[in-house]
ChimeraX commands (.cxc) that place a marker at each C-alpha (Angstrom):
marker #1 position 0.00,0.00,0.00 radius 0.5
marker #1 position 2.91,2.32,-0.52 radius 0.5
marker #1 position 3.53,4.06,-3.76 radius 0.5
marker #1 position 5.75,7.08,-4.25 radius 0.5
marker #1 position 4.42,10.38,-5.49 radius 0.5
marker #1 position 4.48,10.45,-9.28 radius 0.5
marker #1 position 4.15,14.16,-9.91 radius 0.5
marker #1 position 2.65,17.44,-8.95 radius 0.5
marker #1 position 0.31,19.47,-11.11 radius 0.5
marker #1 position -0.30,23.07,-10.08 radius 0.5
marker #1 position -3.73,24.60,-10.52 radius 0.5
marker #1 position -3.66,28.25,-9.51 radius 0.5
marker #1 position -7.07,29.24,-8.25 radius 0.5
marker #1 position -6.19,32.50,-6.47 radius 0.5
marker #1 position -3.71,33.87,-3.98 radius 0.5
marker #1 position -4.82,33.77,-0.37 radius 0.5
marker #1 position -4.92,36.84,1.84 radius 0.5
marker #1 position -3.62,36.91,5.40 radius 0.5
marker #1 position -6.86,37.36,7.34 radius 0.5
marker #1 position -8.20,35.07,10.06 radius 0.5
marker #1 position -10.85,32.40,9.54 radius 0.5
marker #1 position -10.86,31.00,5.96 radius 0.5
marker #1 position -7.70,32.80,4.87 radius 0.5
marker #1 position -5.69,30.66,7.32 radius 0.5
marker #1 position -5.90,28.10,4.51 radius 0.5
marker #1 position -3.64,29.74,1.94 radius 0.5
marker #1 position -2.47,26.58,0.22 radius 0.5
marker #1 position -4.35,23.33,-0.27 radius 0.5
marker #1 position -2.51,20.29,-1.64 radius 0.5
marker #1 position -4.99,17.70,-2.86 radius 0.5
marker #1 position -3.86,14.10,-3.31 radius 0.5
marker #1 position -5.38,12.60,-6.48 radius 0.5
marker #1 position -4.96,9.58,-8.73 radius 0.5
marker #1 position -5.92,10.90,-12.20 radius 0.5
marker #1 position -6.96,7.57,-13.71 radius 0.5
marker #1 position -10.68,7.60,-13.01 radius 0.5
marker #1 position -12.65,9.69,-15.52 radius 0.5
marker #1 position -15.02,11.48,-15.47 radius 0.5
marker #1 position -13.98,12.29,-11.90 radius 0.5
marker #1 position -10.23,12.73,-12.41 radius 0.5
marker #1 position -7.97,12.11,-15.39 radius 0.5
marker #1 position -4.92,13.57,-17.14 radius 0.5
marker #1 position -4.93,15.20,-20.56 radius 0.5
marker #1 position -2.09,14.66,-23.07 radius 0.5
marker #1 position -0.64,18.04,-22.10 radius 0.5
marker #1 position -0.44,16.96,-18.45 radius 0.5
marker #1 position -3.35,19.03,-17.18 radius 0.5
marker #1 position -5.88,17.40,-14.86 radius 0.5
marker #1 position -9.59,17.39,-15.63 radius 0.5
marker #1 position -12.77,15.93,-14.14 radius 0.5
marker #1 position -15.58,16.56,-11.72 radius 0.5
marker #1 position -13.40,16.18,-8.61 radius 0.5
marker #1 position -10.77,18.49,-10.10 radius 0.5
marker #1 position -13.35,21.15,-10.90 radius 0.5
marker #1 position -14.90,20.86,-7.44 radius 0.5
marker #1 position -11.51,21.23,-5.76 radius 0.5
marker #1 position -10.57,24.24,-7.86 radius 0.5
marker #1 position -13.96,25.86,-7.16 radius 0.5
marker #1 position -13.53,25.39,-3.42 radius 0.5
marker #1 position -10.00,26.81,-3.57 radius 0.5
marker #1 position -11.32,29.83,-5.42 radius 0.5
marker #1 position -14.02,30.29,-2.79 radius 0.5
marker #1 position -11.38,30.21,-0.08 radius 0.5
marker #1 position -9.00,32.42,-2.09 radius 0.5
marker #1 position -6.44,29.65,-1.67 radius 0.5
marker #1 position -3.74,28.32,-3.96 radius 0.5
marker #1 position -4.73,24.85,-5.13 radius 0.5
marker #1 position -2.06,22.18,-5.80 radius 0.5
marker #1 position -2.78,18.70,-7.17 radius 0.5
marker #1 position -0.39,15.97,-6.03 radius 0.5
marker #1 position -0.59,12.75,-8.04 radius 0.5
marker #1 position -0.43,9.63,-5.90 radius 0.5
marker #1 position -1.48,5.98,-6.15 radius 0.5
marker #1 position -4.92,5.42,-4.65 radius 0.5
marker #1 position -3.88,2.43,-2.56 radius 0.5
marker #1 position -1.34,4.66,-0.80 radius 0.5
marker #1 position -3.53,7.73,-0.38 radius 0.5
marker #1 position -4.13,7.50,3.36 radius 0.5
marker #1 position -0.46,6.72,4.19 radius 0.5
marker #1 position 0.46,9.67,1.95 radius 0.5
marker #1 position -1.91,11.94,3.84 radius 0.5
marker #1 position -0.55,10.75,7.18 radius 0.5
marker #1 position 2.99,11.45,5.93 radius 0.5
marker #1 position 1.81,14.96,4.96 radius 0.5
marker #1 position 2.67,14.58,1.30 radius 0.5
marker #1 position -0.57,16.49,0.75 radius 0.5
marker #1 position -3.21,18.14,2.92 radius 0.5
marker #1 position -6.35,16.36,1.74 radius 0.5
marker #1 position -7.52,13.54,-0.52 radius 0.5
marker #1 position -9.88,14.50,-3.34 radius 0.5
marker #1 position -9.99,11.39,-5.48 radius 0.5
marker #1 position -13.37,9.68,-5.27 radius 0.5
marker #1 position -12.75,8.30,-1.77 radius 0.5
marker #1 position -15.79,6.84,-0.05 radius 0.5
marker #1 position -16.53,7.89,3.52 radius 0.5
marker #1 position -16.33,4.68,5.55 radius 0.5
marker #1 position -16.19,3.87,9.26 radius 0.5
marker #1 position -12.86,2.09,8.80 radius 0.5
marker #1 position -11.27,5.12,7.15 radius 0.5
marker #1 position -12.81,7.48,9.71 radius 0.5
marker #1 position -10.82,5.70,12.39 radius 0.5
marker #1 position -7.68,7.09,10.76 radius 0.5
marker #1 position -8.71,10.32,8.99 radius 0.5
marker #1 position -11.56,12.82,8.95 radius 0.5
marker #1 position -13.83,13.61,6.02 radius 0.5
marker #1 position -15.57,16.67,4.68 radius 0.5
marker #1 position -19.30,16.66,4.21 radius 0.5
marker #1 position -20.44,14.43,1.36 radius 0.5
marker #1 position -19.49,15.56,-2.14 radius 0.5
marker #1 position -21.71,13.10,-4.00 radius 0.5
marker #1 position -23.22,9.62,-3.93 radius 0.5
marker #1 position -21.43,6.59,-5.37 radius 0.5
marker #1 position -22.46,2.98,-5.96 radius 0.5
marker #1 position -20.46,0.00,-7.18 radius 0.5
marker #1 position -21.51,-2.69,-9.65 radius 0.5
marker #1 position -20.27,-5.92,-11.17 radius 0.5
marker #1 position -19.54,-5.74,-14.90 radius 0.5
marker #1 position -19.45,-8.95,-16.96 radius 0.5
marker #1 position -19.47,-10.10,-20.57 radius 0.5
marker #1 position -22.97,-10.23,-22.05 radius 0.5
marker #1 position -24.51,-13.68,-21.89 radius 0.5
marker #1 position -22.24,-14.91,-19.10 radius 0.5
marker #1 position -25.14,-15.26,-16.69 radius 0.5
marker #1 position -22.94,-14.17,-13.80 radius 0.5
marker #1 position -24.45,-12.26,-10.88 radius 0.5
marker #1 position -22.87,-10.20,-8.06 radius 0.5
marker #1 position -22.99,-13.00,-5.50 radius 0.5
marker #1 position -20.27,-15.22,-4.08 radius 0.5
marker #1 position -22.20,-18.31,-5.21 radius 0.5
marker #1 position -22.38,-17.17,-8.83 radius 0.5
marker #1 position -18.75,-16.03,-8.92 radius 0.5
marker #1 position -17.11,-18.96,-7.10 radius 0.5
marker #1 position -13.96,-19.95,-8.98 radius 0.5
marker #1 position -14.14,-16.88,-11.23 radius 0.5
marker #1 position -11.52,-14.13,-11.57 radius 0.5
marker #1 position -12.93,-10.70,-10.75 radius 0.5
marker #1 position -10.81,-7.56,-11.05 radius 0.5
marker #1 position -10.86,-4.45,-8.89 radius 0.5
marker #1 position -8.67,-1.42,-8.24 radius 0.5
marker #1 position -6.50,-1.83,-5.16 radius 0.5
marker #1 position -7.20,0.21,-2.05 radius 0.5
marker #1 position -10.85,0.86,-2.91 radius 0.5
marker #1 position -13.95,0.10,-0.87 radius 0.5
marker #1 position -14.98,-2.21,-3.70 radius 0.5
marker #1 position -11.88,-4.31,-3.00 radius 0.5
marker #1 position -12.70,-4.35,0.73 radius 0.5
marker #1 position -16.22,-5.63,-0.05 radius 0.5
marker #1 position -14.93,-8.34,-2.37 radius 0.5
marker #1 position -12.25,-9.57,0.04 radius 0.5
marker #1 position -14.70,-9.51,2.94 radius 0.5
marker #1 position -17.63,-11.33,1.34 radius 0.5
marker #1 position -16.47,-13.02,-1.85 radius 0.5
marker #1 position -12.87,-14.14,-1.45 radius 0.5
marker #1 position -13.58,-16.41,1.59 radius 0.5
marker #1 position -16.16,-18.22,-0.55 radius 0.5
marker #1 position -13.88,-19.03,-3.45 radius 0.5
marker #1 position -14.01,-15.96,-5.66 radius 0.5
marker #1 position -10.57,-15.02,-7.06 radius 0.5
marker #1 position -10.23,-11.31,-6.32 radius 0.5
marker #1 position -7.54,-9.77,-8.55 radius 0.5
marker #1 position -6.25,-6.35,-7.52 radius 0.5
marker #1 position -4.85,-3.77,-9.94 radius 0.5
marker #1 position -3.11,-0.45,-9.45 radius 0.5
marker #1 position -5.41,1.39,-11.86 radius 0.5
marker #1 position -8.90,1.04,-13.30 radius 0.5
marker #1 position -7.50,1.15,-16.84 radius 0.5
marker #1 position -5.58,-2.06,-16.09 radius 0.5
marker #1 position -8.80,-3.70,-14.90 radius 0.5
marker #1 position -10.63,-2.79,-18.11 radius 0.5
marker #1 position -7.72,-3.99,-20.26 radius 0.5
marker #1 position -7.82,-7.45,-18.69 radius 0.5
marker #1 position -11.62,-7.61,-18.90 radius 0.5
marker #1 position -11.43,-6.91,-22.64 radius 0.5
marker #1 position -8.62,-9.44,-23.09 radius 0.5
marker #1 position -10.63,-12.18,-21.35 radius 0.5
marker #1 position -8.20,-12.54,-18.47 radius 0.5
marker #1 position -11.00,-11.63,-16.05 radius 0.5
marker #1 position -14.54,-12.95,-15.78 radius 0.5
marker #1 position -15.76,-9.64,-14.43 radius 0.5
marker #1 position -14.85,-6.41,-12.69 radius 0.5
marker #1 position -16.24,-4.30,-9.88 radius 0.5
marker #1 position -16.05,-0.51,-10.05 radius 0.5
marker #1 position -18.08,2.69,-9.70 radius 0.5
marker #1 position -21.44,2.26,-11.44 radius 0.5
marker #1 position -21.26,5.75,-12.94 radius 0.5
marker #1 position -17.68,5.28,-14.15 radius 0.5
marker #1 position -18.50,1.94,-15.78 radius 0.5
marker #1 position -21.54,3.33,-17.59 radius 0.5
marker #1 position -19.90,6.48,-18.91 radius 0.5
marker #1 position -16.33,5.39,-19.56 radius 0.5
marker #1 position -16.58,1.76,-20.61 radius 0.5
marker #1 position -20.05,0.50,-21.41 radius 0.5
marker #1 position -20.84,3.69,-23.30 radius 0.5
marker #1 position -17.88,3.22,-25.63 radius 0.5
marker #1 position -17.26,0.79,-28.52 radius 0.5
marker #1 position -14.86,-1.35,-26.46 radius 0.5
marker #1 position -17.64,-1.97,-23.93 radius 0.5
marker #1 position -20.34,-3.08,-26.36 radius 0.5
marker #1 position -20.00,-6.76,-25.38 radius 0.5
marker #1 position -20.27,-6.11,-21.65 radius 0.5
marker #1 position -23.02,-5.18,-19.19 radius 0.5
marker #1 position -23.71,-4.50,-15.52 radius 0.5
marker #1 position -25.00,-7.59,-13.73 radius 0.5
marker #1 position -27.72,-7.48,-11.10 radius 0.5
marker #1 position -28.15,-4.70,-8.56 radius 0.5
marker #1 position -25.40,-2.43,-7.21 radius 0.5
marker #1 position -23.46,-3.84,-4.28 radius 0.5
marker #1 position -24.88,-2.99,-0.85 radius 0.5
marker #1 position -23.13,-2.61,2.48 radius 0.5
marker #1 position -23.51,0.60,4.50 radius 0.5
marker #1 position -20.56,-0.24,6.72 radius 0.5
marker #1 position -18.12,-0.67,3.84 radius 0.5
marker #1 position -19.47,1.82,1.30 radius 0.5
marker #1 position -20.68,4.50,3.70 radius 0.5
marker #1 position -22.86,7.52,2.77 radius 0.5
marker #1 position -20.91,8.63,-0.30 radius 0.5
marker #1 position -17.70,10.34,-1.40 radius 0.5
marker #1 position -15.92,12.98,0.67 radius 0.5
marker #1 position -12.60,14.76,0.98 radius 0.5
marker #1 position -10.18,12.95,3.28 radius 0.5
marker #1 position -8.43,15.24,5.78 radius 0.5
marker #1 position -5.81,14.67,8.50 radius 0.5
marker #1 position -7.45,14.53,11.92 radius 0.5
marker #1 position -5.12,17.26,13.17 radius 0.5
marker #1 position -6.24,19.69,10.46 radius 0.5
marker #1 position -9.58,20.80,11.88 radius 0.5
marker #1 position -9.26,24.28,10.35 radius 0.5
marker #1 position -8.99,22.86,6.82 radius 0.5
marker #1 position -11.98,20.58,7.42 radius 0.5
marker #1 position -14.10,23.57,8.45 radius 0.5
marker #1 position -12.88,25.66,5.52 radius 0.5
marker #1 position -13.64,22.95,2.95 radius 0.5
marker #1 position -17.10,22.32,4.37 radius 0.5
marker #1 position -17.84,26.04,4.28 radius 0.5
marker #1 position -16.56,26.34,0.70 radius 0.5
marker #1 position -18.58,23.29,-0.37 radius 0.5
marker #1 position -21.74,24.79,1.12 radius 0.5
marker #1 position -21.10,28.06,-0.73 radius 0.5
marker #1 position -20.58,26.52,-4.16 radius 0.5
marker #1 position -23.76,24.50,-3.67 radius 0.5
marker #1 position -25.70,27.59,-2.62 radius 0.5
marker #1 position -24.46,29.80,-5.48 radius 0.5
marker #1 position -25.11,27.21,-8.20 radius 0.5
marker #1 position -21.48,26.43,-9.05 radius 0.5
marker #1 position -21.73,22.83,-7.86 radius 0.5
marker #1 position -24.76,21.99,-10.00 radius 0.5
marker #1 position -23.27,23.77,-13.01 radius 0.5
marker #1 position -20.18,21.59,-12.73 radius 0.5
marker #1 position -22.26,18.46,-12.17 radius 0.5
marker #1 position -24.23,19.08,-15.39 radius 0.5
marker #1 position -20.93,19.43,-17.25 radius 0.5
marker #1 position -20.20,15.73,-16.61 radius 0.5
marker #1 position -23.51,14.01,-15.87 radius 0.5
marker #1 position -27.06,14.09,-17.17 radius 0.5
marker #1 position -28.36,12.91,-13.79 radius 0.5
marker #1 position -28.07,14.09,-10.18 radius 0.5
marker #1 position -25.32,12.42,-8.15 radius 0.5
marker #1 position -25.29,15.01,-5.36 radius 0.5
marker #1 position -27.50,13.07,-2.98 radius 0.5
marker #1 position -29.36,16.26,-2.06 radius 0.5
marker link #1:1,2 radius 0.2
marker link #1:2,3 radius 0.2
marker link #1:3,4 radius 0.2
marker link #1:4,5 radius 0.2
marker link #1:5,6 radius 0.2
marker link #1:6,7 radius 0.2
marker link #1:7,8 radius 0.2
marker link #1:8,9 radius 0.2
marker link #1:9,10 radius 0.2
marker link #1:10,11 radius 0.2
marker link #1:11,12 radius 0.2
marker link #1:12,13 radius 0.2
marker link #1:13,14 radius 0.2
marker link #1:14,15 radius 0.2
marker link #1:15,16 radius 0.2
marker link #1:16,17 radius 0.2
marker link #1:17,18 radius 0.2
marker link #1:18,19 radius 0.2
marker link #1:19,20 radius 0.2
marker link #1:20,21 radius 0.2
marker link #1:21,22 radius 0.2
marker link #1:22,23 radius 0.2
marker link #1:23,24 radius 0.2
marker link #1:24,25 radius 0.2
marker link #1:25,26 radius 0.2
marker link #1:26,27 radius 0.2
marker link #1:27,28 radius 0.2
marker link #1:28,29 radius 0.2
marker link #1:29,30 radius 0.2
marker link #1:30,31 radius 0.2
marker link #1:31,32 radius 0.2
marker link #1:32,33 radius 0.2
marker link #1:33,34 radius 0.2
marker link #1:34,35 radius 0.2
marker link #1:35,36 radius 0.2
marker link #1:36,37 radius 0.2
marker link #1:37,38 radius 0.2
marker link #1:38,39 radius 0.2
marker link #1:39,40 radius 0.2
marker link #1:40,41 radius 0.2
marker link #1:41,42 radius 0.2
marker link #1:42,43 radius 0.2
marker link #1:43,44 radius 0.2
marker link #1:44,45 radius 0.2
marker link #1:45,46 radius 0.2
marker link #1:46,47 radius 0.2
marker link #1:47,48 radius 0.2
marker link #1:48,49 radius 0.2
marker link #1:49,50 radius 0.2
marker link #1:50,51 radius 0.2
marker link #1:51,52 radius 0.2
marker link #1:52,53 radius 0.2
marker link #1:53,54 radius 0.2
marker link #1:54,55 radius 0.2
marker link #1:55,56 radius 0.2
marker link #1:56,57 radius 0.2
marker link #1:57,58 radius 0.2
marker link #1:58,59 radius 0.2
marker link #1:59,60 radius 0.2
marker link #1:60,61 radius 0.2
marker link #1:61,62 radius 0.2
marker link #1:62,63 radius 0.2
marker link #1:63,64 radius 0.2
marker link #1:64,65 radius 0.2
marker link #1:65,66 radius 0.2
marker link #1:66,67 radius 0.2
marker link #1:67,68 radius 0.2
marker link #1:68,69 radius 0.2
marker link #1:69,70 radius 0.2
marker link #1:70,71 radius 0.2
marker link #1:71,72 radius 0.2
marker link #1:72,73 radius 0.2
marker link #1:73,74 radius 0.2
marker link #1:74,75 radius 0.2
marker link #1:75,76 radius 0.2
marker link #1:76,77 radius 0.2
marker link #1:77,78 radius 0.2
marker link #1:78,79 radius 0.2
marker link #1:79,80 radius 0.2
marker link #1:80,81 radius 0.2
marker link #1:81,82 radius 0.2
marker link #1:82,83 radius 0.2
marker link #1:83,84 radius 0.2
marker link #1:84,85 radius 0.2
marker link #1:85,86 radius 0.2
marker link #1:86,87 radius 0.2
marker link #1:87,88 radius 0.2
marker link #1:88,89 radius 0.2
marker link #1:89,90 radius 0.2
marker link #1:90,91 radius 0.2
marker link #1:91,92 radius 0.2
marker link #1:92,93 radius 0.2
marker link #1:93,94 radius 0.2
marker link #1:94,95 radius 0.2
marker link #1:95,96 radius 0.2
marker link #1:96,97 radius 0.2
marker link #1:97,98 radius 0.2
marker link #1:98,99 radius 0.2
marker link #1:99,100 radius 0.2
marker link #1:100,101 radius 0.2
marker link #1:101,102 radius 0.2
marker link #1:102,103 radius 0.2
marker link #1:103,104 radius 0.2
marker link #1:104,105 radius 0.2
marker link #1:105,106 radius 0.2
marker link #1:106,107 radius 0.2
marker link #1:107,108 radius 0.2
marker link #1:108,109 radius 0.2
marker link #1:109,110 radius 0.2
marker link #1:110,111 radius 0.2
marker link #1:111,112 radius 0.2
marker link #1:112,113 radius 0.2
marker link #1:113,114 radius 0.2
marker link #1:114,115 radius 0.2
marker link #1:115,116 radius 0.2
marker link #1:116,117 radius 0.2
marker link #1:117,118 radius 0.2
marker link #1:118,119 radius 0.2
marker link #1:119,120 radius 0.2
marker link #1:120,121 radius 0.2
marker link #1:121,122 radius 0.2
marker link #1:122,123 radius 0.2
marker link #1:123,124 radius 0.2
marker link #1:124,125 radius 0.2
marker link #1:125,126 radius 0.2
marker link #1:126,127 radius 0.2
marker link #1:127,128 radius 0.2
marker link #1:128,129 radius 0.2
marker link #1:129,130 radius 0.2
marker link #1:130,131 radius 0.2
marker link #1:131,132 radius 0.2
marker link #1:132,133 radius 0.2
marker link #1:133,134 radius 0.2
marker link #1:134,135 radius 0.2
marker link #1:135,136 radius 0.2
marker link #1:136,137 radius 0.2
marker link #1:137,138 radius 0.2
marker link #1:138,139 radius 0.2
marker link #1:139,140 radius 0.2
marker link #1:140,141 radius 0.2
marker link #1:141,142 radius 0.2
marker link #1:142,143 radius 0.2
marker link #1:143,144 radius 0.2
marker link #1:144,145 radius 0.2
marker link #1:145,146 radius 0.2
marker link #1:146,147 radius 0.2
marker link #1:147,148 radius 0.2
marker link #1:148,149 radius 0.2
marker link #1:149,150 radius 0.2
marker link #1:150,151 radius 0.2
marker link #1:151,152 radius 0.2
marker link #1:152,153 radius 0.2
marker link #1:153,154 radius 0.2
marker link #1:154,155 radius 0.2
marker link #1:155,156 radius 0.2
marker link #1:156,157 radius 0.2
marker link #1:157,158 radius 0.2
marker link #1:158,159 radius 0.2
marker link #1:159,160 radius 0.2
marker link #1:160,161 radius 0.2
marker link #1:161,162 radius 0.2
marker link #1:162,163 radius 0.2
marker link #1:163,164 radius 0.2
marker link #1:164,165 radius 0.2
marker link #1:165,166 radius 0.2
marker link #1:166,167 radius 0.2
marker link #1:167,168 radius 0.2
marker link #1:168,169 radius 0.2
marker link #1:169,170 radius 0.2
marker link #1:170,171 radius 0.2
marker link #1:171,172 radius 0.2
marker link #1:172,173 radius 0.2
marker link #1:173,174 radius 0.2
marker link #1:174,175 radius 0.2
marker link #1:175,176 radius 0.2
marker link #1:176,177 radius 0.2
marker link #1:177,178 radius 0.2
marker link #1:178,179 radius 0.2
marker link #1:179,180 radius 0.2
marker link #1:180,181 radius 0.2
marker link #1:181,182 radius 0.2
marker link #1:182,183 radius 0.2
marker link #1:183,184 radius 0.2
marker link #1:184,185 radius 0.2
marker link #1:185,186 radius 0.2
marker link #1:186,187 radius 0.2
marker link #1:187,188 radius 0.2
marker link #1:188,189 radius 0.2
marker link #1:189,190 radius 0.2
marker link #1:190,191 radius 0.2
marker link #1:191,192 radius 0.2
marker link #1:192,193 radius 0.2
marker link #1:193,194 radius 0.2
marker link #1:194,195 radius 0.2
marker link #1:195,196 radius 0.2
marker link #1:196,197 radius 0.2
marker link #1:197,198 radius 0.2
marker link #1:198,199 radius 0.2
marker link #1:199,200 radius 0.2
marker link #1:200,201 radius 0.2
marker link #1:201,202 radius 0.2
marker link #1:202,203 radius 0.2
marker link #1:203,204 radius 0.2
marker link #1:204,205 radius 0.2
marker link #1:205,206 radius 0.2
marker link #1:206,207 radius 0.2
marker link #1:207,208 radius 0.2
marker link #1:208,209 radius 0.2
marker link #1:209,210 radius 0.2
marker link #1:210,211 radius 0.2
marker link #1:211,212 radius 0.2
marker link #1:212,213 radius 0.2
marker link #1:213,214 radius 0.2
marker link #1:214,215 radius 0.2
marker link #1:215,216 radius 0.2
marker link #1:216,217 radius 0.2
marker link #1:217,218 radius 0.2
marker link #1:218,219 radius 0.2
marker link #1:219,220 radius 0.2
marker link #1:220,221 radius 0.2
marker link #1:221,222 radius 0.2
marker link #1:222,223 radius 0.2
marker link #1:223,224 radius 0.2
marker link #1:224,225 radius 0.2
marker link #1:225,226 radius 0.2
marker link #1:226,227 radius 0.2
marker link #1:227,228 radius 0.2
marker link #1:228,229 radius 0.2
marker link #1:229,230 radius 0.2
marker link #1:230,231 radius 0.2
marker link #1:231,232 radius 0.2
marker link #1:232,233 radius 0.2
marker link #1:233,234 radius 0.2
marker link #1:234,235 radius 0.2
marker link #1:235,236 radius 0.2
marker link #1:236,237 radius 0.2
marker link #1:237,238 radius 0.2
marker link #1:238,239 radius 0.2
marker link #1:239,240 radius 0.2
marker link #1:240,241 radius 0.2
marker link #1:241,242 radius 0.2
marker link #1:242,243 radius 0.2
marker link #1:243,244 radius 0.2
marker link #1:244,245 radius 0.2
marker link #1:245,246 radius 0.2
marker link #1:246,247 radius 0.2
marker link #1:247,248 radius 0.2
marker link #1:248,249 radius 0.2
marker link #1:249,250 radius 0.2
marker link #1:250,251 radius 0.2
marker link #1:251,252 radius 0.2
marker link #1:252,253 radius 0.2
marker link #1:253,254 radius 0.2
marker link #1:254,255 radius 0.2
marker link #1:255,256 radius 0.2
marker link #1:256,257 radius 0.2
marker link #1:257,258 radius 0.2
marker link #1:258,259 radius 0.2
marker link #1:259,260 radius 0.2
view
């Protein structure tokens, strides 16, 4: 679960002033793994794009803070935060009780569900009984992996971890996996909705477990950084109130993922 930092991309939102309250946060370094469109990905020119990126930049602008994006492997995000390689994690991280034992979270950014994707006609379902003896891929360090290793692996499902979601999709297409578990939204928009996904489909209902998947996605913050947690929550509330959040959401999705 340790992976060194692969790069830093600067996104200048605004320069912070020296006042009290919000302006105490003059620089925010967000840890991100840019391999999960439409939430976070890297363009050929090295710039970062996606819903999470836009949300982070909008919150930095609201706080008049300088926003820095630090690229880091997802499976090492929490150790990276604890080592203070960055100040917060904004990379599609689900708010879970297990993670809350180690770090704090902002208020919810948006909802997220996970689903099993399989080849059409396979007849496979998202149950341990249906998948026994099958190879199912998942990105390492995710809540989806925790679910699979908790409920499926002990019953004979071969859970295969990968460092990135792109690697999972590559092996699904090549037939080296019988299925894959990932964000429902991500699968629909970035795989099933493209030519390479035409022979695949989501199987059954989304996976359910409140303890593992929690209430949705939030920004992970070091427990010692209470001031940043308050600032980010205040900035999030402001961009929701002034319409910025919903404008950005409509840029990427034709449905509401905010959760209210």
